[in-house]
TORPADREN-207280 format. One line per 2 residues: for each residue x, y, z of N, C-alpha, C. Coordinates in pm, whole numbers. Layout:
<pts>
X/Y/Z/X/Y/Z/X/Y/Z | ...
</pts>
This chain:
<pts>
4704/-6500/998/4753/-6391/1079/4675/-6266/1041 | 4627/-6197/1144/4546/-6079/1121/4630/-5954/1140
4568/-5841/1109/4638/-5713/1122/4672/-5687/1268 | 4582/-5724/1358/4603/-5700/1502/4720/-5783/1554
4731/-5904/1500/4844/-5987/1543/4975/-5927/1496 | 4977/-5879/1374/5100/-5820/1324/5133/-5690/1396
5032/-5613/1436/5056/-5490/1510/5109/-5520/1650 | 5067/-5629/1706/5112/-5666/1840/5261/-5697/1840
5313/-5747/1730/5453/-5782/1723/5542/-5663/1688 | 5484/-5557/1641/5563/-5441/1601/5608/-5367/1726
5726/-5308/1716/5781/-5237/1832/5705/-5107/1855 | 5727/-5051/1972/5657/-4929/2010/5693/-4812/1919
5817/-4802/1876/5857/-4693/1788/5783/-4700/1655 | 5777/-4822/1605/5707/-4839/1477/5559/-4811/1493
5503/-4847/1608/5362/-4819/1632/5339/-4668/1631 | 5430/-4596/1694/5416/-4451/1698/5428/-4391/1559
5526/-4439/1482/5544/-4388/1345/5424/-4424/1260 | 5377/-4547/1274/5259/-4591/1195/5136/-4509/1235
5118/-4485/1363/5006/-4403/1411/5014/-4262/1357 | 5136/-4207/1356/5154/-4072/1304/5124/-4067/1156
5170/-4170/1081/5143/-4174/937/4993/-4188/910 | 4927/-4272/983/4782/-4291/964/4708/-4162/1002
4748/-4102/1112/4685/-3976/1154/4706/-3867/1050 | 4827/-3858/998/4857/-3759/896/4775/-3786/770
4765/-3910/733/4685/-3946/614/4539/-3911/633 | 4485/-3943/751/4346/-3908/778/4326/-3757/780
4424/-3687/838/4417/-3542/844/4422/-3482/704 | 4511/-3535/619/4523/-3484/482/4399/-3514/400
4335/-3626/426/4212/-3659/354/4090/-3596/420 | 4087/-3594/552/3970/-3546/625/3953/-3396/622
4064/-3321/634/4055/-3175/636/3995/-3118/508 | 4039/-3163/389/3974/-3112/268/3825/-3149/261
3792/-3268/312/3650/-3306/313/3570/-3215/405 | 3626/-3183/520/3558/-3092/611/3543/-2953/548
3649/-2908/482/3640/-2780/413/3534/-2781/304 | 3525/-2891/232/3426/-2903/125/3284/-2899/182
3261/-2972/291/3129/-2973/355/3095/-2832/405 | 3190/-2764/466/3168/-2628/513/3136/-2534/396
3207/-2549/285/3183/-2465/167/3044/-2491/110 | 3002/-2616/107/2867/-2647/57/2760/-2584/146
2780/-2590/277/2681/-2531/367/2678/-2378/349 | 2794/-2316/331/2798/-2173/307/2734/-2139/172
2753/-2225/75/2693/-2205/-57/2541/-2206/-46 | 2486/-2299/31/2341/-2304/49/2291/-2178/118
2364/-2132/218/2326/-2009/287/2333/-1890/192 | 2438/-1886/112/2452/-1776/14/2339/-1777/-87
2298/-1897/-129/2186/-1905/-224/2058/-1855/-161 | 2036/-1885/-33/1917/-1834/36/1921/-1682/45
2039/-1629/74/2054/-1483/83/2032/-1420/-53 | 2087/-1482/-159/2065/-1430/-295/1918/-1430/-332
1848/-1540/-297/1705/-1547/-327/1629/-1437/-253 | 1665/-1412/-128/1600/-1305/-51/1628/-1169/-113
1752/-1146/-152/1787/-1019/-216/1715/-1001/-349 | 1704/-1109/-427/1631/-1101/-553/1484/-1066/-529
1427/-1125/-424/1288/-1096/-392/1272/-949/-351 | 1366/-898/-273/1361/-757/-233/1374/-668/-356
1466/-701/-445/1486/-620/-566/1361/-621/-653 | 1296/-738/-666/1176/-744/-749/1059/-671/-683
1061/-660/-551/954/-590/-480/969/-439/-488 | 1084/-389/-523/1104/-244/-530/1009/-178/-629
984/-243/-740/890/-187/-838/749/-180/-781 | 709/-284/-709/576/-284/-647/567/-176/-541
674/-161/-464/674/-59/-360/667/80/-421 | 742/102/-528/738/233/-595/599/260/-652
535/158/-708/400/174/-761/302/205/-649 | 316/134/-536/229/158/-421/247/301/-369
373/345/-361/399/481/-312/343/586/-406 | 355/563/-536/302/662/-631/150/668/-622
84/553/-604/-62/553/-588/-101/624/-459 | -24/598/-353/-52/662/-225/-33/813/-234
74/856/-302/98/999/-319/-10/1063/-405 | -54/993/-509/-160/1047/-595/-289/1062/-516
-318/964/-431/-439/973/-350/-427/1086/-249 | -311/1100/-188/-292/1207/-91/-302/1343/-159
-247/1356/-280/-256/1484/-349/-399/1514/-392 | -475/1410/-423/-614/1433/-461/-695/1481/-340
-670/1420/-224/-742/1462/-105/-687/1592/-47 | -567/1631/-87/-513/1759/-43/-590/1874/-108
-644/1850/-228/-724/1949/-299/-869/1932/-253 | -902/1992/-139/-1034/1973/-78/-1145/2023/-169
-1252/1946/-175/-1366/1982/-259/-1439/2101/-198 | -1480/2194/-283/-1555/2310/-230/-1696/2267/-190
-1773/2363/-140/-1912/2336/-105/-1983/2288/-233 | -2051/2175/-223/-2102/2107/-343/-2206/2188/-420
-2295/2257/-352/-2400/2331/-421/-2344/2435/-516 | -2254/2519/-467/-2196/2624/-553/-2104/2564/-659
-2032/2459/-622/-1943/2391/-716/-2022/2335/-835 | -2133/2268/-806/-2215/2208/-913/-2287/2316/-994
-2328/2423/-928/-2394/2533/-999/-2298/2597/-1099 | -2173/2618/-1057/-2073/2677/-1146/-2047/2587/-1266
-2029/2456/-1241/-2005/2362/-1351/-2125/2354/-1445 | -2245/2357/-1390/-2366/2349/-1473/-2377/2471/-1564
-2345/2589/-1512/-2351/2709/-1596/-2247/2705/-1706 | -2128/2651/-1676/-2025/2636/-1779/-2071/2544/-1891
-2150/2442/-1857/-2196/2344/-1956/-2337/2374/-2008 | -2387/2496/-1978/-2517/2544/-2026/-2632/2456/-1978
-2629/2427/-1848/-2738/2354/-1783/-2798/2441/-1674 | -2927/2424/-1649/-2993/2495/-1540/-3033/2393/-1434
-2973/2404/-1316/-3010/2316/-1206/-3140/2368/-1147 | -3240/2281/-1138/-3368/2325/-1082/-3362/2328/-930
-3293/2233/-868/-3276/2237/-723/-3154/2155/-682 | -3112/2183/-560/-2999/2113/-502/-3035/2078/-359
-3022/1951/-322/-3061/1906/-188/-2938/1847/-117 | -2878/1923/-27/-2763/1868/46/-2808/1762/145
-2725/1663/165/-2752/1556/260/-2658/1573/380 | -2687/1504/485/-2604/1512/606/-2469/1446/580
-2366/1498/647/-2232/1439/636/-2233/1301/702 | -2161/1208/638/-2156/1070/686/-2010/1028/698
-1970/967/811/-1833/917/819/-1814/803/718 | -1703/808/647/-1670/704/549/-1535/646/586
-1536/544/668/-1409/488/715/-1358/572/831 | -1240/544/875/-1185/614/989/-1133/752/959
-1086/776/836/-1020/902/805/-1098/994/713 | -1216/952/667/-1286/1030/566/-1428/1064/610
-1477/1176/557/-1615/1218/576/-1675/1239/438 | -1794/1185/419/-1862/1197/289/-1969/1307/300
-1958/1405/209/-2061/1507/194/-2133/1478/63 | -2265/1479/64/-2335/1449/-61/-2448/1549/-86
-2480/1561/-214/-2585/1651/-261/-2655/1583/-378 | -2785/1602/-387/-2862/1553/-501/-2913/1675/-577
-2887/1679/-709/-2931/1790/-793/-3026/1737/-900 | -3114/1826/-947/-3210/1791/-1052/-3195/1889/-1167
-3208/1836/-1289/-3206/1917/-1411/-3328/1874/-1492 | -3403/1971/-1544/-3524/1942/-1623/-3504/1988/-1767
-3560/1914/-1860/-3566/1947/-2002/-3429/1987/-2059 | -3342/1892/-2067/-3210/1918/-2125/-3175/1807/-2223
-3082/1836/-2311/-3040/1734/-2407/-2927/1651/-2348 | -2890/1546/-2417/-2794/1449/-2364/-2650/1502/-2366
-2613/1584/-2464/-2475/1631/-2473/-2434/1718/-2354 | -2514/1816/-2311/-2474/1893/-2192/-2467/1806/-2065
-2551/1705/-2057/-2547/1614/-1942/-2413/1539/-1941 | -2374/1490/-2056/-2247/1416/-2066/-2129/1507/-2033
-2131/1629/-2082/-2022/1722/-2053/-2019/1762/-1905 | -2137/1775/-1845/-2148/1809/-1703/-2089/1697/-1616
-2127/1575/-1643/-2075/1462/-1563/-1925/1445/-1584 | -1879/1469/-1705/-1735/1461/-1732/-1660/1570/-1656
-1717/1690/-1649/-1652/1800/-1576/-1645/1769/-1427 | -1747/1704/-1374/-1746/1668/-1232/-1633/1568/-1205
-1624/1465/-1285/-1524/1360/-1264/-1382/1409/-1285 | -1363/1503/-1377/-1228/1550/-1408/-1194/1681/-1336
-1267/1713/-1230/-1246/1841/-1161/-1116/1842/-1079 | -1062/1726/-1046/-941/1721/-964/-971/1718/-816
-1096/1727/-779/-1138/1718/-640/-1180/1574/-610 | -1177/1534/-484/-1224/1399/-449/-1377/1394/-451
-1432/1395/-571/-1576/1398/-593/-1614/1281/-682 | -1724/1216/-648/-1774/1105/-731/-1923/1121/-757
-1964/1064/-868/-2107/1057/-898/-2152/919/-852 | -2242/917/-755/-2284/788/-703/-2429/755/-736
-2496/848/-804/-2634/821/-843/-2663/900/-970 | -2717/833/-1071/-2752/900/-1195/-2884/840/-1244
-2988/921/-1241/-3119/877/-1286/-3160/967/-1402 | -3170/909/-1520/-3199/983/-1643/-3333/935/-1697
-3427/1028/-1714/-3561/994/-1767/-3586/1070/-1896 | -3629/998/-1998/-3662/1062/-2126/-3800/1125/-2112
-3810/1246/-2161/-3938/1315/-2159/-4022/1268/-2278 | -4144/1228/-2253/-4232/1174/-2357/-4272/1285/-2455
-4268/1251/-2582/-4313/1342/-2686/-4209/1445/-2727 | -4092/1447/-2667/-3990/1546/-2703/-3863/1471/-2743
-3805/1516/-2854/-3680/1455/-2900/-3563/1513/-2821 | -3470/1428/-2782/-3348/1466/-2711/-3378/1559/-2593
-3475/1519/-2513/-3511/1596/-2395/-3519/1500/-2277 | -3446/1533/-2170/-3434/1442/-2056/-3447/1520/-1926
-3487/1449/-1820/-3482/1498/-1683/-3372/1417/-1614 | -3292/1487/-1533/-3176/1424/-1470/-3182/1442/-1320
-3154/1334/-1248/-3133/1339/-1104/-2993/1283/-1079 | -2910/1362/-1015/-2769/1327/-1000/-2729/1337/-853
-2672/1230/-801/-2620/1230/-664/-2469/1239/-668 | -2414/1339/-601/-2270/1363/-603/-2219/1360/-459
-2105/1296/-439/-2043/1291/-306/-1902/1347/-313 | -1866/1421/-210/-1730/1471/-193/-1674/1408/-67
-1547/1377/-70/-1483/1311/44/-1373/1401/99 | -1381/1425/229/-1282/1507/298/-1202/1416/390
-1070/1433/386/-982/1352/471/-961/1426/603 | -986/1354/711/-958/1409/844/-818/1365/882
-745/1454/945/-612/1418/992/-627/1325/1111 | -547/1217/1115/-558/1125/1229/-516/1194/1358
-589/1163/1465/-558/1223/1594/-432/1158/1650 | -345/1243/1701/-221/1194/1761/-247/1176/1909
-230/1054/1957/-252/1025/2097/-128/1063/2176 | -150/1136/2285/-38/1172/2371/-6/1053/2459
118/1035/2484/163/926/2570/127/960/2714 | 64/868/2784/19/890/2920/139/919/3010
249/853/2987/368/871/3068/421/1013/3054 | 419/1068/2932/468/1204/2909/384/1305/2984
251/1291/2984/166/1385/3055/187/1374/3205 | 211/1254/3254/235/1233/3396/368/1300/3436
471/1285/3353/600/1347/3380/588/1498/3380 | 508/1553/3290/494/1698/3285/422/1749/3409
328/1672/3464/262/1710/3589/362/1708/3704 | 450/1607/3705/551/1600/3810/643/1720/3804
679/1764/3684/766/1879/3668/698/2006/3714 | 568/2020/3690/495/2138/3734/492/2146/3886
479/2033/3951/472/2029/4096/604/2065/4163 | 718/2050/4094/847/2078/4155/887/2223/4145
819/2301/4063/857/2443/4045/818/2525/4163
</pts>
């Protein structure tokens, strides 16, 4: 005798009670399982969110470092370099050097936002210490100035005597052009026509 045969002999009331008991049992066992599965899925989602938040938190230091570098660069370019000839002449006199000549070069665009101004200067018959102090003064001037060429020749037969050719570049930041919206200019023309 199988379960189906025994169920066939049971009365309708008992079938209903048995069905209700089985349904209740399944509900009591199934509902906690469904809740557990839902909790596990939420836990996985929460872990993904935590990982994303941890990544954002760890990136804050990098962002702060990037911003400080950007601000330092902006402040350096805010201090515009003076005309190179007079600037180098003043520094050379402070370091007890005599510039024999200064040859300015044409301005050259350097990227989209910068213009490079350069000058080549010559110094004859000088010792190494004033040259070192002069180049240090150029680099530590606080202006966006770089030494991009340094040619040092020892003078034959003289101790601590050199000829110097120095190429210096200054970089000026151009403000980016703000493009006007075509729609705004068209609207302003329409308004002028209605007056």
